[in-house]
Steps between C-alpha positions, in 0.01 A plus 500: 500500500495318168200366301415165355240534226307247295232568241217285377270595211254249321235535250277273673207387271526809287669539163663828591684578830406849573718521818843664512774484759835694528755570763830700500792566737697814520776468762319457839164600355263259334157532335239235405184556293209273404208584275183327378357626165125508525352218295189677396690775319706444177872535553515393863832316449643810333386729794649283773835466305522876447410562874768274646772597247447869543508458883843337463617772264400768748665302787822461315524870413398612855543219747357609843290360776243764575124569446595767249702256294216245499264765379752588218533130403123460468455817307765368252288190463183708439678722247638194313157341469334822386765573249448156342116557510559825308716310243268216441119561509429126533674502838301807634318276744800314645526495879720346764545465868838563662689441823849627562735425791828697561767449763831642605602185680403650832144598443220444249212693346233397252207628299218344297210554254237249467479137643851385445616445868803535717540293812765545772579203737702546816606216721295275274182691556301742277595856617364711225300485173365746247127549461350458152354795306199287422117494567508216742776678700284803502220296639741360770583860588131587518448200742263342240694170468784319679844524354513119463231525231709706259658195338164353376290821462312535168645848464859421576620610161350830518782747560463850624848609399744399229768647270397589144235765544541874445428584854764538765627176636380470868768250633501395862859582611648372826608827650710373794812276424491152662831419665616154366609201699680189397242242420237741363324371198297683235251354256368707204227308312214559255137403567535183300758386767351621827149382399614142574768548772363623830714711745501202735636278219758761413629479857500116507693474185746779601579301815632200307682698233880543485490754213251719307490236222387235755229723627352582156524133402296388800244767440472420129413138595192638684404706196524205271291280731224751555477710177272402206635428152421843368657679798648853465866583462678475833836676594696562818832641613640358822774683694700393806700752693820341609790624723 
């Protein structure tokens, strides 16, 4: 199995793009990371950059597709952000989300903190997606609201977990590897992206795409048509598994 990857990252209507995306290949193993620095905290762009770069550094030094490796990569991200906070007091409040995908070309695992999402599509249909660490998702879990209301909920930006605090990072880690099939597609995307692209739209655009670049281009057209002038940063990594 080989991977075709394309990345999109835009500032939207903001002066600073606080999203960061990275990916790396080590033999048959590959790793992708996407982070969204929290806009309400100074240094969000620094936090997201440190998180994704440190994940890649950890992956290159210890490339492995396992839950234990994912935990190590995320711990590297937390350590890097905390170290910079210690060095620069003005960055003490910086925070970031993070999603990490790793594969050995036969199976895949992922982990996330916050509301930057991962979607897996199989046979053109949504097969799996991460669940946000956010107040609206907690309300869905408590059966107080329907999941379809998350996108427009007034508390959508209130996260329950992020990287940058002193507490232990409580990442959600996929424990069981997912066997890959040719044609599988992954989408990693920040909230500024998925806010304007529904899961149904993701499937529709995937069906007419010959490449990850096509897929992202079609979805970005939807964002530009629906988003306001002052929209948030939006970023995504699209990955096709090919034989």
